[in-house]
C-alpha positions as CSV (number, residue, x, y, z in Angstrom):
1,M,120.9,113.9,64.0
2,T,118.2,115.5,61.8
3,A,114.6,116.3,62.4
4,N,113.6,113.5,60.0
5,Q,115.7,111.0,62.0
6,M,114.1,112.2,65.2
7,L,110.6,111.9,63.7
8,R,111.4,108.2,62.8
9,L,112.5,107.5,66.4
10,M,109.4,109.3,67.8
11,N,107.0,107.3,65.5
12,R,108.4,103.8,66.2
13,T,105.7,101.3,67.2
14,P,106.0,100.6,70.0
15,F,107.8,103.7,71.1
16,E,111.2,103.1,72.7
17,P,112.3,105.4,75.5
18,M,115.4,107.2,74.5
19,E,118.3,109.2,75.9
20,I,119.5,112.3,73.9
21,H,123.2,113.0,74.4
22,L,124.3,116.6,73.5
23,N,127.8,117.7,72.5
24,N,128.2,119.5,75.9
25,G,127.7,116.2,77.8
26,T,124.0,116.8,78.8
27,K,121.8,113.8,78.7
28,I,118.0,114.1,78.3
29,K,115.8,111.1,79.0
30,M,112.5,110.8,77.0
31,E,110.0,108.2,78.2
32,N,107.1,109.1,75.8
33,P,106.9,110.4,72.2
34,Y,104.7,113.3,73.3
35,Q,107.7,114.8,75.2
36,I,109.3,115.8,71.9
37,A,108.0,118.2,69.3
38,T,109.6,118.9,65.9
39,A,108.7,119.2,62.2
40,P,110.3,117.7,59.1
41,N,113.5,119.4,58.1
42,S,113.5,121.6,61.3
43,A,116.8,122.7,62.8
44,T,115.5,122.3,66.3
45,C,113.2,120.3,68.5
46,A,111.3,121.2,71.7
47,V,111.8,118.6,74.5
48,Y,109.8,118.3,77.7
49,P,112.0,116.0,79.9
50,D,109.9,115.7,83.0
51,D,106.9,117.4,84.7
52,D,109.3,119.2,87.0
53,E,111.6,120.6,84.2
54,L,111.0,123.4,81.8
55,M,110.8,122.9,78.1
56,R,114.2,123.0,76.3
57,I,114.9,123.9,72.7
58,V,117.6,121.6,71.3
59,A,119.4,122.3,68.0
60,F,119.9,119.0,66.1
61,R,123.5,120.1,65.3
62,N,124.2,119.8,69.1
63,V,122.9,116.2,69.4
64,A,125.9,113.8,69.6
65,E,123.8,110.6,69.7
66,V,120.4,109.2,70.7
67,I,120.4,105.9,72.7
68,T,117.4,103.5,72.5
69,A,117.0,99.9,73.4
70,R,118.0,99.1,69.7
71,G,121.2,101.1,70.0
72,A,122.7,104.5,69.1
73,E,121.7,106.8,66.3
74,N,123.9,109.7,65.3
């Protein structure tokens, strides 16, 4: 996964909820595009999973796959 790939997923119209799977087995559900922040060619993204959870910084090298209604992206 790269920042540019994540930006494409975030900017799909309409946005599709996604589940980010990390190499350590963690799964992060994203229901809205504003729950993710990154920049082109960045090594990381900030994710805000739920109102109750703290922000996480995720390194793209640790993303195993992203699942959407259209399928997985690596």
